[in-house]
N, C-alpha and C positions, 0 to 999 in steps of 0.2 A: 504494500500500500504506500502511496506517495505521502511523504511528510513535507510540509511547507512552513517556513518561518519568514514572515515579512518584517522589515524594519526600515527605519529612515524617516518616518513621518514626524510631524511636529507642527508648531505654530509659526506661520510666516505671513508677512504683509503682502498685499496685492502687488504683483510685479516681481515678487521674489522667486526663489528656486529651491527645490529639494530633489534629492536623489533617493529613490526607494530601492531596496534590495530584497530578494527572495532566495533563500537558500533551500535547495531541494534535495531530498534523500528518499530512499526506498524505491527507486526506479532508475532505469538507465536514462539519465537526464537528456542526453544528446538525441535520443529517439523521439522526444516529445515536442510538439508545438506547445508554446507557452503564451499565456495571456495575463494581462492586468485587468482587474475589475474594480469597480467602486460602488458603494452603496451609501446614500445619505438617508437619514431617518425619514420614514414614510415613503421612500422611493424604491423603485425596483433596482436590482443589481444590473449594472451597466458594464458591458465589455468596452474597455477603454482602448486597448491595443493588443495585438498579438504578433508573434514572431514564429516562423517555421523552424523546424528542428535544426537546419543548417545555418540559420541566421541570415540568409540572403534575401528574404522577403519579409516585410513588415506591413501591417495594416493598422490604421488609426481611425477612431471615431471622429466624426466631423467636428465635434466640440473641442478636441484637443490637437487636431492636426496642425502642424507648424509650431507647436509649443512643447509637445512631449516627444521623447525618443525612447523607444524600447530597444534593449540589447540583451545579449546573453554571453556568458563565458562558460562554455561547456567543460573546460578544464577545471573550473571551480564549482560546477553545479549551481550556478547562480544566475538569476534573472535580474535585470535592472530596469528602472523607469526614471529617466531624467525629466524633470518637470520644470519648465521655465515659464516666465510671464504668467504666474499663477493668478487666478481670479477667485473671488469669493465662491462662485458656483462650483469650483473644484473641491470644495470642502466635502469630505466623505471619509469612510473607512475604505482603505485600498487593500485588495486581496490579489494573490496570484494563484494560478492553477494551470494544469496542463493535460495534454492528451492528443487526440487527433484534432484536426481543424473542425470537424463536425461537432466534436464534444465541446470545443471552445465556444462555438456559436450556440449550442443548445444548453450549455451550462449544466449538463447532466453528470455532475461529479459525485463521487462517493463520499468525499470529505473536503473540508476547507481548513485553512490555517486560521489564526486569530486575527489577522489583518493588522494594519497600522494606520493610525488616525492622522489625517491631513486636515489642518484648519487654516484657512486663508482669511485673514481679518485685519482691519486697521485699528 
């Protein structure tokens, strides 16, 4: 079973930056497409971005395109999300998860990590 540990969140002013990390174990990391998700109170879980197993293709949601960058280091079993030009509407708990591309879109995962809180406020 995949284990996921997210970190790097915090409180930042609008226009600021954060880098999130997700350390993955319990699977062959390099075989999995990986994605970042976020959920704010009272809202549905949103797929923010995903990256294929080899790292050569990335896809972003419209709300973050041009501001966020997803990347991975297969040698370190770690997924990253660089977040720049942050806006208050980016405030949410951020989660990572992985599998096939179909699973990333359907969000039919067997488990989730604890997530990391990102708060953008002046």
